[in-house]
C-alpha positions in Angstrom: 0.0 -0.1 0.0 1.3 3.5 -1.0 2.4 5.3 2.2 0.5 8.1 1.4 -2.6 6.6 0.5 -3.1 6.5 -2.9 -5.0 10.2 -2.8 -6.4 9.8 -6.5 -8.3 6.8 -5.2 -9.4 8.8 -2.4 -10.5 12.4 -4.0 -11.4 11.7 -7.2 -15.2 11.6 -6.8 -15.2 14.5 -4.7 -17.4 17.8 -5.8 -15.4 20.8 -5.6 -18.3 23.2 -4.7 -18.6 21.3 -0.9 -15.0 21.0 -0.9 -15.1 24.8 -1.4 -17.3 25.7 1.3 -15.3 23.0 3.6 -12.3 25.1 2.4 -14.2 28.3 3.7 -15.2 26.6 7.0 -11.9 25.8 7.9 -10.0 28.8 7.1 -12.6 30.2 9.4 -12.2 28.2 11.7 -8.1 29.2 11.7 -8.7 32.7 11.3 -10.5 32.5 14.9 -8.4 30.8 16.9 -4.6 31.8 15.0 -2.8 34.7 17.5 -2.1 38.0 15.6 -0.3 41.5 16.7 -1.1 44.9 17.1 0.4 46.4 14.1 -1.2 50.1 14.6 -2.7 49.8 11.0 -6.6 51.0 10.5 -7.4 48.3 7.9 -5.6 45.2 9.5 -8.6 44.8 12.0 -10.5 45.4 9.0 -9.0 42.4 7.6 -9.0 40.6 11.0 -12.8 41.6 11.7 -14.4 38.7 9.9 -12.5 36.2 10.9 -12.0 37.4 14.4 -15.6 37.7 14.6 -17.4 35.2 12.5 -14.6 32.2 12.5 -16.2 30.0 15.4 -19.4 30.2 13.1 -17.3 28.1 11.0 -17.9 25.0 13.3 -21.9 25.6 12.7 -21.0 25.8 9.0 -18.8 22.2 9.0 -22.3 20.6 11.0 -24.9 21.7 8.7 -22.7 20.1 5.5 -21.8 16.9 7.7 -25.3 16.0 7.4 -26.2 16.9 4.0 -22.9 14.3 3.3 -22.9 11.6 6.0 -26.7 11.8 6.7 -27.2 11.3 2.5 -25.2 8.1 2.6 -28.0 6.7 4.9 -30.6 8.5 3.4 -29.5 7.4 -0.2 -29.6 3.4 0.7 -33.3 4.2 2.3 -34.7 6.0 -1.0 -33.1 3.4 -3.5 -33.7 0.1 -0.9 -36.1 1.1 2.0 -33.5 -0.4 3.9 -30.6 0.9 6.1 -27.5 -0.6 6.7 -26.6 1.0 10.4 -23.7 -1.4 10.8 -21.7 -0.8 7.6 -22.0 3.0 7.9 -21.4 3.2 12.0 -18.1 0.9 11.0 -17.2 3.2 7.7 -17.6 6.6 10.2 -15.2 4.6 12.4 -12.4 4.0 9.8 -13.2 7.7 8.7 -12.9 9.4 11.9 -10.7 7.5 14.4 -7.1 6.9 13.2 -6.5 10.8 12.8 -8.4 11.2 15.8 -6.5 8.6 18.2 -3.5 9.8 16.6 -3.7 13.2 17.8 -4.7 12.0 21.0 -1.3 9.8 21.2 0.8 12.5 19.5 -0.4 14.5 22.4 0.1 12.2 25.7 3.7 11.2 24.2 4.6 15.1 23.9 3.4 16.2 27.0 2.2 19.2 26.0 -0.8 18.8 28.2 -1.2 17.0 31.0 -3.1 14.0 30.9 -5.8 14.6 33.1 -7.0 17.1 31.3 -7.9 15.5 28.1 -6.9 11.7 27.9 -10.5 10.0 29.4 -12.9 12.8 27.8 -11.9 12.6 24.3 -11.3 8.6 24.6 -14.9 8.5 25.8 -16.1 11.0 22.9 -17.8 13.2 26.5 -14.9 16.4 25.9 -18.0 18.2 24.7 -19.1 17.7 28.2 -16.7 17.4 30.5 -14.1 20.0 28.8 -10.8 19.0 27.4 -7.7 20.9 26.5 -7.5 19.9 23.0 -10.3 22.3 22.5 -11.1 22.1 18.9 -12.1 18.5 19.6 -15.4 19.1 21.2 -17.4 19.3 18.0 -16.2 16.2 16.5 -17.8 14.7 19.9 -21.6 16.3 19.3 -20.8 14.4 15.4 -19.8 11.1 17.1 -23.0 11.3 18.9 -25.4 12.6 16.2 -23.9 9.8 14.2 -25.1 7.2 16.6 -28.4 8.7 17.1 -29.4 8.9 13.5 -28.8 5.8 12.2 -31.0 4.4 15.0 -33.7 7.1 14.1 -33.4 5.5 10.2 -33.3 2.5 11.2 -37.0 3.0 13.0 -38.1 4.8 9.9 -37.3 1.8 7.8 -38.9 -0.6 9.9 -42.1 1.7 9.9 -41.7 2.0 6.2 -42.2 5.8 6.7 -42.5 8.3 3.9 -40.5 11.4 2.7 -43.0 13.9 3.9 -43.1 12.3 7.5 -39.2 11.6 7.6 -39.4 15.8 7.5 -41.9 16.3 9.9 -40.3 14.1 12.5 -36.9 16.0 11.8 -38.5 19.1 11.9 -40.3 18.3 14.8 -36.8 17.6 16.6 -35.1 21.0 14.9 -37.9 22.9 16.9 -37.7 21.1 20.4 -33.7 21.7 20.0 -34.1 25.2 19.6 -36.5 25.5 22.6 -34.1 23.6 24.6 -31.5 25.5 23.6 -33.4 29.0 23.9 -34.1 27.8 28.1 -30.7 27.0 28.4 -29.4 30.6 27.1 -32.1 31.7 29.7 -30.7 30.0 32.5 -27.5 31.3 31.8 -26.0 28.1 30.2 -24.4 29.9 27.6 -21.2 27.0 27.6 -24.1 23.9 27.3 -25.9 26.0 24.7 -22.5 25.9 23.2 -21.0 22.5 23.4 -23.7 20.1 24.4 -25.1 17.9 21.8 -28.6 18.3 23.0 -28.3 21.6 22.0 -26.4 21.7 18.5 -27.6 18.9 16.6 -30.4 21.1 14.9 -27.3 22.4 12.6 -26.6 18.9 11.7 -30.0 17.9 11.1 -31.0 21.1 8.7 -28.5 19.5 6.2 -30.0 15.9 7.3 -33.4 17.9 5.8 -32.3 18.7 2.8 -30.3 15.3 2.0 -34.1 14.0 3.0 -35.2 16.5 0.1 -32.6 15.7 -2.2 -32.6 12.0 -2.4 -36.3 11.7 -1.5 -38.3 14.4 -3.4 -35.8 15.7 -6.2 -39.3 17.5 -7.8 -39.4 19.8 -4.5 -35.4 20.2 -4.5 -35.4 21.0 -8.1 -38.0 23.3 -7.2 -36.4 25.0 -4.1 -33.1 25.3 -6.5 -34.8 27.2 -9.1 -35.4 29.8 -7.0 -32.5 31.6 -7.1 -33.9 35.1 -5.7 -35.2 32.9 -2.6 -31.6 31.5 -2.7 -29.8 34.9 -2.4 -32.4 36.4 0.1 -31.4 33.5 2.3 -27.8 34.1 2.0 -28.1 37.8 2.4 -30.2 37.0 5.8 -27.1 34.3 6.6 -24.6 37.9 6.0 -26.6 40.0 8.2 -26.8 37.8 10.9 -23.4 37.1 11.0 -22.3 40.9 10.5 -24.9 42.6 13.1 -26.2 39.5 15.6 -23.0 37.5 16.5 -21.6 39.8 18.7 -24.3 39.1 20.5 -23.5 35.7 21.9 -27.4 35.2 24.0 -29.2 35.8 20.9 -26.5 34.5 18.4 -26.5 30.8 20.8 -30.2 30.8 20.9 -32.0 31.5 17.8 -28.7 32.4 15.9 -27.8 28.6 15.3 -31.3 28.1 13.8 -31.0 30.9 11.1 -27.5 30.2 10.5 -28.4 26.6 9.6 -31.0 28.0 7.2 -28.4 30.1 5.6 -26.1 27.5 5.7 -28.9 24.9 3.6 -29.0 27.9 1.1 -25.3 28.2 0.8 -25.2 24.4 0.1 -28.2 24.6 -2.5 -26.5 27.7 -4.1 -22.6 26.3 -4.7 -24.2 23.3 -6.6 -25.9 24.7 -8.7 -25.0 28.5 -9.7 -21.2 28.4 -9.0 -20.3 26.9 -12.4 -18.5 30.6 -13.7 -16.3 30.3 -11.0 -15.4 26.9 -10.2 -12.4 27.4 -12.7 -11.0 30.7 -10.8 -7.3 29.7 -8.9 -8.9 31.2 -5.5 -11.8 29.0 -5.4 -9.6 25.5 -6.7 -7.1 26.8 -4.0 -9.5 27.1 -1.3 -11.6 23.8 -2.0 -8.2 21.8 -2.1 -8.1 23.2 1.4 -11.1 21.4 1.9 -10.1 18.1 0.8 -7.6 18.1 4.0 -10.0 20.1 5.9 -10.5 17.1 8.7 -6.3 16.8 9.1 -6.6 20.5 9.4 -8.4 21.2 12.3 -7.5 18.4 14.0 -3.6 20.0 13.7 -4.1 23.9 13.7 -3.5 24.3 17.3 -0.3 23.0 17.0 0.9 26.2 15.4 -0.2 28.6 17.8 2.6 27.6 19.8 5.2 28.7 16.8 3.0 31.9 16.2 3.9 33.1 19.7 7.1 32.2 18.7 6.9 34.0 15.8 5.6 37.2 17.7 8.3 37.5 20.4 11.0 37.1 18.0 9.6 39.4 15.7 9.8 41.7 18.1 13.1 41.1 19.5 14.8 41.6 15.8 12.6 45.0 15.2 10.6 44.2 12.2 7.9 46.1 11.0 4.5 45.6 12.3 2.6 45.2 9.1 5.7 42.7 8.0 5.9 40.8 11.5 1.9 40.4 11.4 2.1 39.0 8.1 4.9 36.6 9.4 3.2 35.4 12.1 -0.5 34.8 10.6 1.4 32.9 7.2 3.6 31.0 9.4 0.5 29.6 11.5 -1.6 29.1 8.3 1.6 27.1 6.7 2.6 25.2 9.6 -1.6 24.1 10.0 -2.0 23.5 6.6 1.1 21.5 6.1 0.9 19.0 9.1 -3.2 18.6 8.3 -2.1 17.9 4.5 1.1 15.2 5.7 -1.6 13.7 8.5 -4.3 13.3 6.1 -2.3 11.7 3.8 -0.2 9.2 6.3 -3.0 8.6 8.2 -6.2 8.9 7.2 -6.1 8.0 3.1 -4.5 4.8 4.1 -7.3 3.9 6.7 -10.1 5.0 3.6 -8.4 2.7 1.4 -8.4 0.1 3.9 -12.4 0.8 4.8 -13.2 0.5 1.1 -11.6 -2.5 0.2 -12.9 -4.1 3.5 -16.2 -2.3 3.7 -17.4 -0.9 0.4 -19.8 1.7 0.0 -23.7 -0.2 0.3 -23.6 1.8 -3.4 -20.8 -0.4 -4.3 -22.4 -3.5 -3.3 -25.8 -2.1 -4.8 -24.3 -2.2 -8.7 -23.5 -5.9 -7.8 -26.7 -7.0 -6.3 -30.1 -6.2 -8.2 -31.6 -2.7 -6.1 -34.9 -3.3 -4.7 -37.5 -0.3 -5.3 -38.0 2.0 -2.1 -41.3 0.8 0.1 -42.9 4.5 -1.2 -42.5 5.7 -5.1 -42.1 9.3 -3.6 -39.0 8.3 -1.7 -37.0 6.4 -4.5 -35.8 8.4 -6.6 -33.0 6.7 -8.9 -31.5 9.7 -9.5 -30.6 12.8 -7.6 -32.1 16.0 -9.1 -29.4 18.1 -11.5 -30.7 22.1 -12.1 -26.9 22.8 -13.8 -25.9 19.3 -14.6 -24.1 19.1 -11.0 -22.6 16.1 -10.2 -22.9 13.4 -7.8 -22.7 15.1 -4.6 -19.7 14.1 -2.9 -20.0 12.1 -0.2 -23.7 11.3 -0.7 -23.1 9.8 -3.7 -20.1 7.6 -3.3 -16.9 10.1 -2.1 -15.7 8.5 1.1 -17.1 10.4 4.1 
């Protein structure tokens, strides 16, 4: 096996539009966490403002995109066969997430950058979002781990009862409303940390993506009608931008209704990028950001390792009398380069080989269906054999066959 995992076998079926969204999300997260210096120039805070003020919302974007992609893996099975292979799904998720995740934990155990008591048992049990961890960025992974145990169980019930798409949408929508109410109560009681970190208050962001996946795979005509309403999509995107610009600094408002508003906006962003980004897809900037998106999981895991070198650069440039503007560029670009390089190397060295092994041992259900005769779904409206396309968008990465 190729040491770096034969990346072409992993990335060849990806959709560049969604990798671009991943790239935007991870750039936002890095910008929020990276250390910078005060240059005294008025335009530097203007450049930093979007990242320092909205960067943490990149996690919300990851949640909604993940719900669409990963939930779509299960929903495509359900739409095509009326069944859900939960065991295969969970095993494939383990091969995708755990190797790189546990390598990160092992690294921190060995180098002792943090006392083991501040992260080890919390991260090993995937309960770090409840009990805290010094590996701050890993809290969101716990939310996803919990959610992707809950979702297959729910879909198994749907399959057992042969539930139709409209009923699924009603159930998922009801859960989202319940989560919103519970989060508003938590915020009203002053539990802002709980509203931010706890799984039961955050899964509506993932469910928003799952709801989009239900429409995409099980109600193709409804998806097509929604996707063709470009004005509606632009209005929702304008709402998202306005909320990010005006409301996210008010934590109580943002952590109550704000996550719901953002999730709706991110759904519109996903659809808009899939259907209306053809004119910019070939641009160098778009493709560069999409390339970063390919390695977003590795970068997300390892980007905090760039903070200590960033602090060293801050002190060194100050001691050497480097002009503040130059020092700012050195510090920020240095942290970015370290995070991307380390994330890239760890993705190629750990994540990709395990994905190849996974695909060999536990091929995606779609590959199995290609050999076996696919059974029709229980209800006509829940069995689209081909996803809808408005501008001949390719099969959606992660939903249509790309490893996720």
